[in-house]
PyMOL Python script that loads the backbone (N, CA, C, O; Angstrom):
from pymol import cmd

cmd.read_pdbstr("""\
ATOM      1  N   MET A   1      25.000 113.537 118.036  1.00  0.00           N
ATOM      2  CA  MET A   1      25.277 112.208 117.536  1.00  0.00           C
ATOM      3  C   MET A   1      25.269 112.261 116.000  1.00  0.00           C
ATOM      4  O   MET A   1      24.333 112.797 115.408  1.00  0.00           O
ATOM      5  N   PRO A   2      26.283 111.721 115.368  1.00  0.00           N
ATOM      6  CA  PRO A   2      26.305 111.683 113.904  1.00  0.00           C
ATOM      7  C   PRO A   2      25.140 110.844 113.366  1.00  0.00           C
ATOM      8  O   PRO A   2      24.716 109.871 113.990  1.00  0.00           O
ATOM      9  N   ILE A   3      24.643 111.235 112.215  1.00  0.00           N
ATOM     10  CA  ILE A   3      23.476 110.555 111.652  1.00  0.00           C
ATOM     11  C   ILE A   3      23.755 109.080 111.376  1.00  0.00           C
ATOM     12  O   ILE A   3      22.859 108.248 111.521  1.00  0.00           O
ATOM     13  N   GLU A   4      24.969 108.749 110.984  1.00  0.00           N
ATOM     14  CA  GLU A   4      25.294 107.334 110.734  1.00  0.00           C
ATOM     15  C   GLU A   4      25.181 106.507 112.016  1.00  0.00           C
ATOM     16  O   GLU A   4      24.741 105.358 111.975  1.00  0.00           O
ATOM     17  N   ASP A   5      25.572 107.079 113.143  1.00  0.00           N
ATOM     18  CA  ASP A   5      25.432 106.377 114.431  1.00  0.00           C
ATOM     19  C   ASP A   5      23.965 106.192 114.785  1.00  0.00           C
ATOM     20  O   ASP A   5      23.569 105.132 115.271  1.00  0.00           O
ATOM     21  N   TYR A   6      23.158 107.220 114.542  1.00  0.00           N
ATOM     22  CA  TYR A   6      21.724 107.138 114.810  1.00  0.00           C
ATOM     23  C   TYR A   6      21.086 106.048 113.950  1.00  0.00           C
ATOM     24  O   TYR A   6      20.280 105.256 114.438  1.00  0.00           O
ATOM     25  N   LEU A   7      21.451 106.015 112.675  1.00  0.00           N
ATOM     26  CA  LEU A   7      20.916 104.991 111.779  1.00  0.00           C
ATOM     27  C   LEU A   7      21.380 103.592 112.200  1.00  0.00           C
ATOM     28  O   LEU A   7      20.618 102.632 112.091  1.00  0.00           O
ATOM     29  N   ALA A   8      22.606 103.472 112.673  1.00  0.00           N
ATOM     30  CA  ALA A   8      23.101 102.174 113.144  1.00  0.00           C
ATOM     31  C   ALA A   8      22.300 101.685 114.348  1.00  0.00           C
ATOM     32  O   ALA A   8      22.013 100.494 114.465  1.00  0.00           O
ATOM     33  N   LEU A   9      21.943 102.602 115.237  1.00  0.00           N
ATOM     34  CA  LEU A   9      21.103 102.223 116.374  1.00  0.00           C
ATOM     35  C   LEU A   9      19.726 101.774 115.904  1.00  0.00           C
ATOM     36  O   LEU A   9      19.183 100.790 116.408  1.00  0.00           O
ATOM     37  N   LEU A  10      19.165 102.490 114.945  1.00  0.00           N
ATOM     38  CA  LEU A  10      17.869 102.087 114.400  1.00  0.00           C
ATOM     39  C   LEU A  10      17.946 100.692 113.787  1.00  0.00           C
ATOM     40  O   LEU A  10      17.020  99.894 113.934  1.00  0.00           O
ATOM     41  N   ALA A  11      19.032 100.404 113.113  1.00  0.00           N
ATOM     42  CA  ALA A  11      19.193  99.089 112.474  1.00  0.00           C
ATOM     43  C   ALA A  11      19.143  97.970 113.509  1.00  0.00           C
ATOM     44  O   ALA A  11      18.639  96.883 113.227  1.00  0.00           O
ATOM     45  N   ARG A  12      19.654  98.230 114.686  1.00  0.00           N
ATOM     46  CA  ARG A  12      19.665  97.214 115.746  1.00  0.00           C
ATOM     47  C   ARG A  12      18.295  97.006 116.374  1.00  0.00           C
ATOM     48  O   ARG A  12      17.933  95.882 116.721  1.00  0.00           O
ATOM     49  N   ILE A  13      17.527  98.094 116.521  1.00  0.00           N
ATOM     50  CA  ILE A  13      16.259  97.961 117.243  1.00  0.00           C
ATOM     51  C   ILE A  13      15.038  97.856 116.331  1.00  0.00           C
ATOM     52  O   ILE A  13      14.017  97.295 116.727  1.00  0.00           O
ATOM     53  N   ALA A  14      15.135  98.386 115.126  1.00  0.00           N
ATOM     54  CA  ALA A  14      13.988  98.370 114.216  1.00  0.00           C
ATOM     55  C   ALA A  14      14.478  98.441 112.766  1.00  0.00           C
ATOM     56  O   ALA A  14      14.568  99.524 112.189  1.00  0.00           O
ATOM     57  N   PRO A  15      14.790  97.291 112.190  1.00  0.00           N
ATOM     58  CA  PRO A  15      15.335  97.289 110.823  1.00  0.00           C
ATOM     59  C   PRO A  15      14.463  98.016 109.800  1.00  0.00           C
ATOM     60  O   PRO A  15      14.997  98.691 108.920  1.00  0.00           O
ATOM     61  N   ALA A  16      13.151  97.899 109.890  1.00  0.00           N
ATOM     62  CA  ALA A  16      12.283  98.600 108.932  1.00  0.00           C
ATOM     63  C   ALA A  16      12.403 100.111 109.109  1.00  0.00           C
ATOM     64  O   ALA A  16      12.406 100.853 108.127  1.00  0.00           O
ATOM     65  N   ALA A  17      12.502 100.569 110.357  1.00  0.00           N
ATOM     66  CA  ALA A  17      12.677 102.000 110.614  1.00  0.00           C
ATOM     67  C   ALA A  17      14.009 102.474 110.046  1.00  0.00           C
ATOM     68  O   ALA A  17      14.093 103.568 109.487  1.00  0.00           O
ATOM     69  N   HIS A  18      15.022 101.678 110.182  1.00  0.00           N
ATOM     70  CA  HIS A  18      16.340 101.998 109.629  1.00  0.00           C
ATOM     71  C   HIS A  18      16.255 102.142 108.112  1.00  0.00           C
ATOM     72  O   HIS A  18      16.731 103.124 107.543  1.00  0.00           O
ATOM     73  N   ASP A  19      15.643 101.153 107.466  1.00  0.00           N
ATOM     74  CA  ASP A  19      15.558 101.180 106.005  1.00  0.00           C
ATOM     75  C   ASP A  19      14.736 102.368 105.518  1.00  0.00           C
ATOM     76  O   ASP A  19      15.104 103.034 104.550  1.00  0.00           O
ATOM     77  N   GLY A  20      13.620 102.627 106.196  1.00  0.00           N
ATOM     78  CA  GLY A  20      12.791 103.766 105.823  1.00  0.00           C
ATOM     79  C   GLY A  20      13.491 105.088 106.055  1.00  0.00           C
ATOM     80  O   GLY A  20      13.376 106.005 105.242  1.00  0.00           O
ATOM     81  N   ALA A  21      14.214 105.195 107.154  1.00  0.00           N
ATOM     82  CA  ALA A  21      14.942 106.426 107.460  1.00  0.00           C
ATOM     83  C   ALA A  21      16.066 106.659 106.448  1.00  0.00           C
ATOM     84  O   ALA A  21      16.319 107.799 106.058  1.00  0.00           O
ATOM     85  N   ARG A  22      16.729 105.607 106.029  1.00  0.00           N
ATOM     86  CA  ARG A  22      17.782 105.758 105.009  1.00  0.00           C
ATOM     87  C   ARG A  22      17.176 106.213 103.682  1.00  0.00           C
ATOM     88  O   ARG A  22      17.732 107.076 103.002  1.00  0.00           O
ATOM     89  N   ALA A  23      16.038 105.627 103.321  1.00  0.00           N
ATOM     90  CA  ALA A  23      15.366 106.028 102.081  1.00  0.00           C
ATOM     91  C   ALA A  23      14.922 107.490 102.172  1.00  0.00           C
ATOM     92  O   ALA A  23      15.054 108.248 101.211  1.00  0.00           O
ATOM     93  N   TYR A  24      14.401 107.870 103.324  1.00  0.00           N
ATOM     94  CA  TYR A  24      13.963 109.251 103.549  1.00  0.00           C
ATOM     95  C   TYR A  24      15.155 110.196 103.443  1.00  0.00           C
ATOM     96  O   TYR A  24      15.071 111.253 102.816  1.00  0.00           O
ATOM     97  N   ARG A  25      16.243 109.811 104.051  1.00  0.00           N
ATOM     98  CA  ARG A  25      17.457 110.639 104.025  1.00  0.00           C
ATOM     99  C   ARG A  25      17.950 110.835 102.591  1.00  0.00           C
ATOM    100  O   ARG A  25      18.288 111.952 102.196  1.00  0.00           O
ATOM    101  N   GLN A  26      17.992 109.760 101.818  1.00  0.00           N
ATOM    102  CA  GLN A  26      18.436 109.852 100.422  1.00  0.00           C
ATOM    103  C   GLN A  26      17.498 110.740  99.615  1.00  0.00           C
ATOM    104  O   GLN A  26      17.945 111.595  98.849  1.00  0.00           O
ATOM    105  N   ALA A  27      16.200 110.533  99.791  1.00  0.00           N
ATOM    106  CA  ALA A  27      15.222 111.338  99.062  1.00  0.00           C
ATOM    107  C   ALA A  27      15.319 112.801  99.464  1.00  0.00           C
ATOM    108  O   ALA A  27      15.165 113.696  98.632  1.00  0.00           O
ATOM    109  N   TRP A  28      15.576 113.036 100.747  1.00  0.00           N
ATOM    110  CA  TRP A  28      15.714 114.408 101.248  1.00  0.00           C
ATOM    111  C   TRP A  28      16.865 115.115 100.530  1.00  0.00           C
ATOM    112  O   TRP A  28      16.710 116.246 100.068  1.00  0.00           O
ATOM    113  N   VAL A  29      18.002 114.458 100.440  1.00  0.00           N
ATOM    114  CA  VAL A  29      19.172 115.054  99.786  1.00  0.00           C
ATOM    115  C   VAL A  29      18.858 115.346  98.320  1.00  0.00           C
ATOM    116  O   VAL A  29      19.174 116.425  97.817  1.00  0.00           O
ATOM    117  N   GLN A  30      18.239 114.389  97.638  1.00  0.00           N
ATOM    118  CA  GLN A  30      17.928 114.575  96.217  1.00  0.00           C
ATOM    119  C   GLN A  30      16.909 115.689  96.008  1.00  0.00           C
ATOM    120  O   GLN A  30      17.036 116.486  95.078  1.00  0.00           O
ATOM    121  N   ARG A  31      15.921 115.740  96.854  1.00  0.00           N
ATOM    122  CA  ARG A  31      14.830 116.701  96.668  1.00  0.00           C
ATOM    123  C   ARG A  31      15.175 118.091  97.209  1.00  0.00           C
ATOM    124  O   ARG A  31      14.829 119.100  96.595  1.00  0.00           O
ATOM    125  N   CYS A  32      15.844 118.142  98.334  1.00  0.00           N
ATOM    126  CA  CYS A  32      16.087 119.416  99.015  1.00  0.00           C
ATOM    127  C   CYS A  32      17.482 119.986  98.767  1.00  0.00           C
ATOM    128  O   CYS A  32      17.732 121.160  99.040  1.00  0.00           O
ATOM    129  N   GLY A  33      18.377 119.170  98.257  1.00  0.00           N
ATOM    130  CA  GLY A  33      19.708 119.661  97.922  1.00  0.00           C
ATOM    131  C   GLY A  33      20.619 119.906  99.105  1.00  0.00           C
ATOM    132  O   GLY A  33      21.619 120.616  98.991  1.00  0.00           O
ATOM    133  N   ARG A  34      20.279 119.324 100.235  1.00  0.00           N
ATOM    134  CA  ARG A  34      21.150 119.436 101.414  1.00  0.00           C
ATOM    135  C   ARG A  34      20.977 118.182 102.267  1.00  0.00           C
ATOM    136  O   ARG A  34      20.006 117.438 102.125  1.00  0.00           O
ATOM    137  N   SER A  35      21.926 117.975 103.139  1.00  0.00           N
ATOM    138  CA  SER A  35      21.880 116.813 104.023  1.00  0.00           C
ATOM    139  C   SER A  35      20.829 117.001 105.106  1.00  0.00           C
ATOM    140  O   SER A  35      20.558 118.119 105.544  1.00  0.00           O
ATOM    141  N   LEU A  36      20.254 115.911 105.521  1.00  0.00           N
ATOM    142  CA  LEU A  36      19.335 115.875 106.647  1.00  0.00           C
ATOM    143  C   LEU A  36      20.169 115.710 107.908  1.00  0.00           C
ATOM    144  O   LEU A  36      21.045 114.847 107.964  1.00  0.00           O
ATOM    145  N   THR A  37      19.907 116.526 108.914  1.00  0.00           N
ATOM    146  CA  THR A  37      20.677 116.417 110.151  1.00  0.00           C
ATOM    147  C   THR A  37      20.075 115.331 111.051  1.00  0.00           C
ATOM    148  O   THR A  37      18.931 114.915 110.867  1.00  0.00           O
ATOM    149  N   THR A  38      20.852 114.895 112.002  1.00  0.00           N
ATOM    150  CA  THR A  38      20.366 113.922 112.980  1.00  0.00           C
ATOM    151  C   THR A  38      19.182 114.509 113.741  1.00  0.00           C
ATOM    152  O   THR A  38      18.188 113.821 113.969  1.00  0.00           O
ATOM    153  N   ALA A  39      19.283 115.765 114.132  1.00  0.00           N
ATOM    154  CA  ALA A  39      18.197 116.411 114.876  1.00  0.00           C
ATOM    155  C   ALA A  39      16.914 116.434 114.049  1.00  0.00           C
ATOM    156  O   ALA A  39      15.834 116.166 114.575  1.00  0.00           O
ATOM    157  N   GLU A  40      17.024 116.748 112.773  1.00  0.00           N
ATOM    158  CA  GLU A  40      15.842 116.769 111.911  1.00  0.00           C
ATOM    159  C   GLU A  40      15.231 115.376 111.779  1.00  0.00           C
ATOM    160  O   GLU A  40      14.008 115.233 111.808  1.00  0.00           O
ATOM    161  N   LEU A  41      16.056 114.363 111.638  1.00  0.00           N
ATOM    162  CA  LEU A  41      15.548 112.999 111.537  1.00  0.00           C
ATOM    163  C   LEU A  41      14.871 112.580 112.836  1.00  0.00           C
ATOM    164  O   LEU A  41      13.812 111.952 112.816  1.00  0.00           O
ATOM    165  N   ARG A  42      15.476 112.923 113.949  1.00  0.00           N
ATOM    166  CA  ARG A  42      14.873 112.582 115.252  1.00  0.00           C
ATOM    167  C   ARG A  42      13.524 113.261 115.419  1.00  0.00           C
ATOM    168  O   ARG A  42      12.579 112.636 115.903  1.00  0.00           O
ATOM    169  N   VAL A  43      13.412 114.516 115.032  1.00  0.00           N
ATOM    170  CA  VAL A  43      12.133 115.229 115.108  1.00  0.00           C
ATOM    171  C   VAL A  43      11.115 114.558 114.192  1.00  0.00           C
ATOM    172  O   VAL A  43       9.965 114.350 114.581  1.00  0.00           O
ATOM    173  N   ALA A  44      11.535 114.223 112.987  1.00  0.00           N
ATOM    174  CA  ALA A  44      10.626 113.577 112.031  1.00  0.00           C
ATOM    175  C   ALA A  44      10.122 112.236 112.554  1.00  0.00           C
ATOM    176  O   ALA A  44       9.002 111.828 112.246  1.00  0.00           O
ATOM    177  N   MET A  45      10.941 111.555 113.338  1.00  0.00           N
ATOM    178  CA  MET A  45      10.550 110.258 113.899  1.00  0.00           C
ATOM    179  C   MET A  45       9.638 110.414 115.110  1.00  0.00           C
ATOM    180  O   MET A  45       8.725 109.612 115.308  1.00  0.00           O
ATOM    181  N   ALA A  46       9.880 111.437 115.917  1.00  0.00           N
ATOM    182  CA  ALA A  46       9.308 111.445 117.260  1.00  0.00           C
ATOM    183  C   ALA A  46       8.209 112.457 117.546  1.00  0.00           C
ATOM    184  O   ALA A  46       7.423 112.244 118.470  1.00  0.00           O
ATOM    185  N   VAL A  47       8.121 113.533 116.804  1.00  0.00           N
ATOM    186  CA  VAL A  47       7.141 114.564 117.146  1.00  0.00           C
ATOM    187  C   VAL A  47       5.750 114.116 116.692  1.00  0.00           C
ATOM    188  O   VAL A  47       5.533 113.756 115.535  1.00  0.00           O
ATOM    189  N   GLY A  48       4.834 114.149 117.628  1.00  0.00           N
ATOM    190  CA  GLY A  48       3.468 113.713 117.335  1.00  0.00           C
ATOM    191  C   GLY A  48       3.454 112.258 116.898  1.00  0.00           C
ATOM    192  O   GLY A  48       4.031 111.387 117.549  1.00  0.00           O
ATOM    193  N   ASP A  49       2.787 112.019 115.789  1.00  0.00           N
ATOM    194  CA  ASP A  49       2.744 110.663 115.225  1.00  0.00           C
ATOM    195  C   ASP A  49       3.883 110.437 114.236  1.00  0.00           C
ATOM    196  O   ASP A  49       3.915 109.420 113.544  1.00  0.00           O
ATOM    197  N   GLY A  50       4.806 111.375 114.169  1.00  0.00           N
ATOM    198  CA  GLY A  50       5.920 111.284 113.229  1.00  0.00           C
ATOM    199  C   GLY A  50       5.552 111.929 111.903  1.00  0.00           C
ATOM    200  O   GLY A  50       4.375 112.093 111.581  1.00  0.00           O
ATOM    201  N   ASN A  51       6.560 112.286 111.152  1.00  0.00           N
ATOM    202  CA  ASN A  51       6.353 112.865 109.826  1.00  0.00           C
ATOM    203  C   ASN A  51       5.648 111.824 108.958  1.00  0.00           C
ATOM    204  O   ASN A  51       6.144 110.705 108.826  1.00  0.00           O
ATOM    205  N   PRO A  52       4.494 112.169 108.359  1.00  0.00           N
ATOM    206  CA  PRO A  52       3.740 111.175 107.603  1.00  0.00           C
ATOM    207  C   PRO A  52       4.507 110.572 106.429  1.00  0.00           C
ATOM    208  O   PRO A  52       4.338 109.393 106.117  1.00  0.00           O
ATOM    209  N   VAL A  53       5.343 111.371 105.783  1.00  0.00           N
ATOM    210  CA  VAL A  53       6.123 110.834 104.666  1.00  0.00           C
ATOM    211  C   VAL A  53       7.146 109.821 105.194  1.00  0.00           C
ATOM    212  O   VAL A  53       7.293 108.738 104.628  1.00  0.00           O
ATOM    213  N   LEU A  54       7.844 110.167 106.261  1.00  0.00           N
ATOM    214  CA  LEU A  54       8.816 109.246 106.850  1.00  0.00           C
ATOM    215  C   LEU A  54       8.131 107.971 107.330  1.00  0.00           C
ATOM    216  O   LEU A  54       8.624 106.871 107.079  1.00  0.00           O
ATOM    217  N   MET A  55       7.006 108.106 108.015  1.00  0.00           N
ATOM    218  CA  MET A  55       6.287 106.928 108.510  1.00  0.00           C
ATOM    219  C   MET A  55       5.834 106.044 107.347  1.00  0.00           C
ATOM    220  O   MET A  55       5.882 104.817 107.431  1.00  0.00           O
ATOM    221  N   GLY A  56       5.396 106.680 106.271  1.00  0.00           N
ATOM    222  CA  GLY A  56       5.017 105.922 105.072  1.00  0.00           C
ATOM    223  C   GLY A  56       6.198 105.215 104.447  1.00  0.00           C
ATOM    224  O   GLY A  56       6.071 104.095 103.953  1.00  0.00           O
ATOM    225  N   MET A  57       7.352 105.871 104.470  1.00  0.00           N
ATOM    226  CA  MET A  57       8.550 105.248 103.899  1.00  0.00           C
ATOM    227  C   MET A  57       9.014 104.075 104.751  1.00  0.00           C
ATOM    228  O   MET A  57       9.543 103.096 104.223  1.00  0.00           O
ATOM    229  N   ILE A  58       8.822 104.163 106.048  1.00  0.00           N
ATOM    230  CA  ILE A  58       9.155 103.037 106.920  1.00  0.00           C
ATOM    231  C   ILE A  58       8.258 101.854 106.580  1.00  0.00           C
ATOM    232  O   ILE A  58       8.727 100.724 106.444  1.00  0.00           O
ATOM    233  N   ARG A  59       6.968 102.127 106.445  1.00  0.00           N
ATOM    234  CA  ARG A  59       6.025 101.058 106.091  1.00  0.00           C
ATOM    235  C   ARG A  59       6.355 100.478 104.715  1.00  0.00           C
ATOM    236  O   ARG A  59       6.388  99.259 104.547  1.00  0.00           O
ATOM    237  N   ALA A  60       6.597 101.337 103.741  1.00  0.00           N
ATOM    238  CA  ALA A  60       6.917 100.874 102.388  1.00  0.00           C
ATOM    239  C   ALA A  60       8.208 100.056 102.371  1.00  0.00           C
ATOM    240  O   ALA A  60       8.317  99.081 101.627  1.00  0.00           O
ATOM    241  N   SER A  61       9.176 100.448 103.182  1.00  0.00           N
ATOM    242  CA  SER A  61      10.420  99.678 103.279  1.00  0.00           C
ATOM    243  C   SER A  61      10.153  98.300 103.859  1.00  0.00           C
ATOM    244  O   SER A  61      10.692  97.299 103.386  1.00  0.00           O
ATOM    245  N   HIS A  62       9.325  98.256 104.878  1.00  0.00           N
ATOM    246  CA  HIS A  62       8.964  96.977 105.497  1.00  0.00           C
ATOM    247  C   HIS A  62       8.272  96.066 104.484  1.00  0.00           C
ATOM    248  O   HIS A  62       8.510  94.859 104.462  1.00  0.00           O
ATOM    249  N   LEU A  63       7.418  96.648 103.650  1.00  0.00           N
ATOM    250  CA  LEU A  63       6.679  95.876 102.647  1.00  0.00           C
ATOM    251  C   LEU A  63       7.472  95.673 101.357  1.00  0.00           C
ATOM    252  O   LEU A  63       7.035  94.970 100.446  1.00  0.00           O
ATOM    253  N   ARG A  64       8.640  96.301 101.298  1.00  0.00           N
ATOM    254  CA  ARG A  64       9.483  96.268 100.100  1.00  0.00           C
ATOM    255  C   ARG A  64       8.720  96.769  98.866  1.00  0.00           C
ATOM    256  O   ARG A  64       8.752  96.161  97.796  1.00  0.00           O
ATOM    257  N   ASP A  65       8.037  97.894  99.059  1.00  0.00           N
ATOM    258  CA  ASP A  65       7.200  98.501  98.027  1.00  0.00           C
ATOM    259  C   ASP A  65       7.934  99.681  97.400  1.00  0.00           C
ATOM    260  O   ASP A  65       7.824 100.816  97.866  1.00  0.00           O
ATOM    261  N   ALA A  66       8.677  99.400  96.347  1.00  0.00           N
ATOM    262  CA  ALA A  66       9.487 100.424  95.693  1.00  0.00           C
ATOM    263  C   ALA A  66       8.642 101.538  95.093  1.00  0.00           C
ATOM    264  O   ALA A  66       9.056 102.697  95.105  1.00  0.00           O
ATOM    265  N   ALA A  67       7.469 101.210  94.570  1.00  0.00           N
ATOM    266  CA  ALA A  67       6.605 102.231  93.978  1.00  0.00           C
ATOM    267  C   ALA A  67       6.124 103.213  95.052  1.00  0.00           C
ATOM    268  O   ALA A  67       6.093 104.422  94.820  1.00  0.00           O
ATOM    269  N   ALA A  68       5.756 102.704  96.203  1.00  0.00           N
ATOM    270  CA  ALA A  68       5.321 103.575  97.294  1.00  0.00           C
ATOM    271  C   ALA A  68       6.475 104.444  97.781  1.00  0.00           C
ATOM    272  O   ALA A  68       6.282 105.623  98.076  1.00  0.00           O
ATOM    273  N   LEU A  69       7.680 103.866  97.867  1.00  0.00           N
ATOM    274  CA  LEU A  69       8.846 104.653  98.281  1.00  0.00           C
ATOM    275  C   LEU A  69       9.081 105.819  97.326  1.00  0.00           C
ATOM    276  O   LEU A  69       9.337 106.943  97.760  1.00  0.00           O
ATOM    277  N   ALA A  70       8.994 105.550  96.029  1.00  0.00           N
ATOM    278  CA  ALA A  70       9.213 106.601  95.036  1.00  0.00           C
ATOM    279  C   ALA A  70       8.134 107.670  95.130  1.00  0.00           C
ATOM    280  O   ALA A  70       8.428 108.862  95.050  1.00  0.00           O
ATOM    281  N   SER A  71       6.901 107.251  95.299  1.00  0.00           N
ATOM    282  CA  SER A  71       5.793 108.193  95.421  1.00  0.00           C
ATOM    283  C   SER A  71       5.951 109.069  96.664  1.00  0.00           C
ATOM    284  O   SER A  71       5.740 110.280  96.609  1.00  0.00           O
ATOM    285  N   LEU A  72       6.317 108.459  97.762  1.00  0.00           N
ATOM    286  CA  LEU A  72       6.515 109.202  99.011  1.00  0.00           C
ATOM    287  C   LEU A  72       7.698 110.155  98.914  1.00  0.00           C
ATOM    288  O   LEU A  72       7.643 111.271  99.431  1.00  0.00           O
ATOM    289  N   ALA A  73       8.758 109.724  98.259  1.00  0.00           N
ATOM    290  CA  ALA A  73       9.943 110.585  98.107  1.00  0.00           C
ATOM    291  C   ALA A  73       9.570 111.888  97.408  1.00  0.00           C
ATOM    292  O   ALA A  73      10.118 112.945  97.720  1.00  0.00           O
ATOM    293  N   ALA A  74       8.644 111.812  96.470  1.00  0.00           N
ATOM    294  CA  ALA A  74       8.221 113.000  95.730  1.00  0.00           C
ATOM    295  C   ALA A  74       7.380 113.938  96.599  1.00  0.00           C
ATOM    296  O   ALA A  74       7.141 115.082  96.212  1.00  0.00           O
ATOM    297  N   GLN A  75       6.930 113.474  97.760  1.00  0.00           N
ATOM    298  CA  GLN A  75       6.083 114.279  98.638  1.00  0.00           C
ATOM    299  C   GLN A  75       6.860 115.018  99.734  1.00  0.00           C
ATOM    300  O   GLN A  75       6.265 115.754 100.522  1.00  0.00           O
ATOM    301  N   ILE A  76       8.156 114.832  99.789  1.00  0.00           N
ATOM    302  CA  ILE A  76       8.952 115.516 100.808  1.00  0.00           C
ATOM    303  C   ILE A  76       8.853 117.020 100.604  1.00  0.00           C
ATOM    304  O   ILE A  76       9.057 117.523  99.499  1.00  0.00           O
ATOM    305  N   ASP A  77       8.538 117.731 101.678  1.00  0.00           N
ATOM    306  CA  ASP A  77       8.350 119.169 101.648  1.00  0.00           C
ATOM    307  C   ASP A  77       9.564 119.840 102.281  1.00  0.00           C
ATOM    308  O   ASP A  77       9.695 119.878 103.504  1.00  0.00           O
ATOM    309  N   CYS A  78      10.438 120.364 101.450  1.00  0.00           N
ATOM    310  CA  CYS A  78      11.677 120.991 101.922  1.00  0.00           C
ATOM    311  C   CYS A  78      11.415 122.295 102.667  1.00  0.00           C
ATOM    312  O   CYS A  78      12.255 122.721 103.459  1.00  0.00           O
ATOM    313  N   THR A  79      10.287 122.931 102.438  1.00  0.00           N
ATOM    314  CA  THR A  79      10.015 124.214 103.064  1.00  0.00           C
ATOM    315  C   THR A  79       9.646 124.067 104.536  1.00  0.00           C
ATOM    316  O   THR A  79       9.779 125.026 105.297  1.00  0.00           O
ATOM    317  N   ARG A  80       9.194 122.905 104.949  1.00  0.00           N
ATOM    318  CA  ARG A  80       8.785 122.679 106.335  1.00  0.00           C
ATOM    319  C   ARG A  80       9.886 122.042 107.163  1.00  0.00           C
ATOM    320  O   ARG A  80       9.681 121.789 108.350  1.00  0.00           O
ATOM    321  N   GLY A  81      11.017 121.779 106.595  1.00  0.00           N
ATOM    322  CA  GLY A  81      12.037 121.024 107.311  1.00  0.00           C
ATOM    323  C   GLY A  81      11.602 119.574 107.363  1.00  0.00           C
ATOM    324  O   GLY A  81      10.807 119.145 106.527  1.00  0.00           O
ATOM    325  N   ALA A  82      12.088 118.824 108.301  1.00  0.00           N
ATOM    326  CA  ALA A  82      11.777 117.401 108.372  1.00  0.00           C
ATOM    327  C   ALA A  82      10.494 117.123 109.145  1.00  0.00           C
ATOM    328  O   ALA A  82      10.100 115.964 109.273  1.00  0.00           O
ATOM    329  N   ARG A  83       9.840 118.142 109.658  1.00  0.00           N
ATOM    330  CA  ARG A  83       8.616 117.920 110.452  1.00  0.00           C
ATOM    331  C   ARG A  83       7.435 117.564 109.627  1.00  0.00           C
ATOM    332  O   ARG A  83       6.348 117.351 110.163  1.00  0.00           O
TER     333      ARG A  83
END
""", "prot")
cmd.dss("prot")
cmd.show_as("cartoon", "prot")
cmd.util.cbc("prot")
cmd.orient("prot")
């Protein structure tokens, strides 16, 4: 499934998750220099309690906390993948 389709589904069922995932995706590209795949995003959302940075970005998006989003974006670890 293309990542845009996955994000569109998130927008329908959980707008905050959609916004956080989009922010995570953008930060991932800026920090890691490559696109985040749909599979990587799905793993980050679903494995265990979810990727802590992604979960934090979802919360920050819900709260409209730009400072927290920026701080979390700086914590993305490209060496571990999206997990």
